[in-house]
C-alpha positions in Angstrom: -125.8 -24.5 41.3 -124.0 -24.2 37.4 -123.3 -21.1 35.6 -124.5 -20.5 31.9 -122.0 -21.8 29.0 -122.9 -18.3 27.1 -121.7 -16.8 30.5 -118.3 -18.8 31.0 -117.9 -18.0 26.9 -118.5 -14.5 27.3 -115.6 -14.4 29.8 -113.2 -16.6 28.3 -113.3 -14.1 24.7 -111.5 -10.7 26.1 -108.8 -13.2 27.2 -108.3 -15.0 24.0 -108.5 -11.8 22.0 -105.8 -9.8 23.5 -103.5 -13.1 23.7 -103.8 -13.4 19.9 -103.0 -9.8 19.6 -99.9 -10.2 21.8 -99.1 -13.3 19.6 -99.1 -11.6 16.3 -97.4 -8.6 17.4 -94.8 -10.3 18.9 -94.2 -12.4 15.4 -95.0 -9.6 12.6 -92.7 -6.5 14.5 -90.0 -5.3 12.5 -90.1 -7.7 10.0 -90.9 -5.5 7.7 -89.8 -1.6 7.6 -92.2 0.8 8.0 -93.7 2.5 4.9 -91.9 6.2 4.3 -89.2 5.1 6.7 -85.5 6.1 5.4 -83.2 3.7 5.6 -79.7 4.8 6.5 -76.9 5.5 3.7 -73.6 3.9 4.7 -70.5 5.4 6.3 -68.6 6.6 4.0 -64.6 5.2 4.0 -61.8 6.8 5.2 -58.6 6.4 3.7 -55.8 5.1 6.3 -53.5 8.0 7.7 -50.1 8.4 6.6 -47.3 7.5 8.0 -45.0 10.1 10.1 -41.7 11.0 8.5 -38.7 9.5 10.3 -35.6 11.3 10.5 -32.1 8.9 9.0 -31.5 7.8 12.5 -35.4 6.5 13.4 -35.2 4.8 10.0 -31.8 3.0 10.7 -33.2 1.7 14.0 -36.3 1.2 12.6 -34.4 -1.0 10.2 -32.7 -2.8 12.9 -35.6 -3.5 15.0 -36.8 -5.0 11.9 -33.9 -7.9 11.2 -32.4 -5.2 8.3 -28.4 -5.6 8.0 -26.9 -2.4 7.1 -23.4 -4.0 7.6 -22.7 -4.4 4.0 -23.9 -0.9 2.7 -21.7 0.7 5.6 -18.8 -1.6 4.2 -19.5 -0.3 0.9 -19.4 3.3 1.5 -16.4 2.7 3.9 -14.3 0.9 0.9 -15.9 3.6 -1.4 -14.7 6.6 1.1 -11.1 4.4 1.4 -10.5 4.4 -2.6 -11.5 8.5 -3.2 -8.6 8.9 -0.3 -6.0 6.7 -2.4 -7.0 9.1 -5.0 -6.3 12.3 -3.5 -3.1 10.9 -2.3 -1.9 9.7 -5.6 -2.6 13.1 -7.2 -0.4 14.5 -4.6 2.1 11.7 -4.0 4.9 14.2 -4.4 3.8 16.3 -1.2 3.1 13.6 0.7 6.5 11.7 0.1 8.2 15.0 0.9 6.3 15.5 4.0 7.6 11.7 4.8 11.4 12.7 4.2 10.8 15.7 5.9 9.7 14.1 9.0 12.3 11.5 9.0 15.3 13.6 8.8 13.8 15.5 11.6 13.6 12.5 13.6 17.1 11.6 13.1 18.6 14.9 14.0 16.1 14.5 16.7 17.5 11.3 18.0 21.5 12.2 17.2 21.4 15.8 19.1 19.6 15.2 21.8 22.6 12.7 22.8 25.0 15.1 22.0 23.4 18.0 24.6 23.5 15.1 27.6 27.1 14.6 27.2 27.5 18.5 26.6 29.0 20.8 29.8 25.3 22.8 29.8 22.5 20.5 28.0 20.4 23.0 28.1 22.1 25.7 26.6 22.9 23.1 24.3 19.3 22.4 23.3 18.5 26.4 23.3 21.5 27.1 20.3 20.1 24.1 18.7 16.7 25.0 19.0 17.3 28.7 17.0 19.1 26.6 14.3 16.6 24.8 13.5 13.4 27.0 13.7 13.1 27.5 9.7 13.4 23.6 9.4 10.8 23.2 11.7 8.6 26.0 9.8 9.0 24.3 6.5 8.0 20.8 8.0 4.8 22.5 9.3 4.2 24.1 5.9 4.4 20.9 3.8 1.4 19.1 6.4 -0.8 22.2 5.6 -0.8 21.6 2.3 -1.6 17.5 2.5 -3.8 18.3 5.5 -6.3 20.3 3.7 -9.6 21.2 5.5 -12.6 18.9 4.6 -10.1 16.4 2.5 -10.9 13.0 3.7 -7.7 10.9 2.4 -8.4 7.7 4.1 -6.1 5.6 6.4 -3.1 6.7 4.7 -3.7 10.0 5.4 -4.4 9.1 9.3 -1.4 7.5 9.5 0.6 10.7 8.6 -1.4 12.8 10.9 -0.5 10.2 13.8 3.3 10.4 12.6 2.8 14.1 12.4 1.2 14.4 16.0 3.6 12.5 17.3 6.5 14.2 16.0 5.1 17.7 17.3 5.1 15.9 20.8 8.1 14.8 20.5 9.5 18.6 19.6 7.4 20.4 22.2 8.3 18.5 24.9 12.4 18.6 23.8 14.8 19.9 26.5 18.9 19.7 27.5 17.8 16.2 29.4 15.4 14.6 26.6 17.6 11.8 26.0 17.7 10.4 29.1 14.1 10.5 29.6 12.3 6.9 29.6 10.1 7.3 27.2 12.6 9.6 24.8 14.2 6.3 23.1 10.8 4.3 22.4 8.7 7.3 21.2 11.7 7.9 18.4 11.6 4.3 17.7 7.9 4.0 17.0 8.5 7.5 14.8 10.7 5.5 12.7 8.6 2.7 12.7 5.4 4.7 11.3 7.6 6.0 8.9 8.5 3.0 7.2 4.7 2.0 6.9 4.2 5.2 5.7 6.7 4.7 2.4 5.1 1.5 2.2 1.7 2.9 2.1 2.7 5.6 -0.7 4.7 2.4 -2.6 1.1 1.0 -2.8 -0.9 3.9 -3.9 1.8 4.5 -6.5 1.6 1.3 -7.9 -2.3 1.0 -8.0 -3.5 0.6 -11.3 -6.8 1.5 -10.0 -5.7 4.8 -9.7 -5.0 7.8 -12.0 -2.5 10.7 -11.2 -0.2 13.1 -12.0 
């Protein structure tokens, strides 16, 4: 038996209405802002944090890792220090020359005296008598050295050479004895001291005639 058409239409109408409502809701929801709804304000931008302060060592390491070369700057600083040292020596040239002369006289005296001690009847006694007589000369030489080696003074390579000579002379002086001339290293040390003293004289001559320096 066939159902009436009106009954079928009645059944279909609610389903169609629900489908249409769902479709229209999906299309229009969110497309327009809801009236009265507040729009969020943009967030304020913050300044980037400042980089932390670096120590000189950390800065040098960072420059090295970044590929910067400090060789030229270091060379310029070394040259400036050396020039300042030469200027100091030029201003105290007479004191430096006096110290070098006194060291040379002492080295020659030690060499000659040590050979005499070795040929004497009592080498150790001869050495002790010599040391008593030379005490004042050693004190004067030490005073000269302290005058040119003032605390905090960087007098460059010439000062370094003078200090090495004085240190070697002091070692020889402290190790002296009646049998000094018979020791294997004695002759070699005396020769090294004379060579260094020659080098010191040459360095002082160059400083004296350096037209870029001024002094007394």
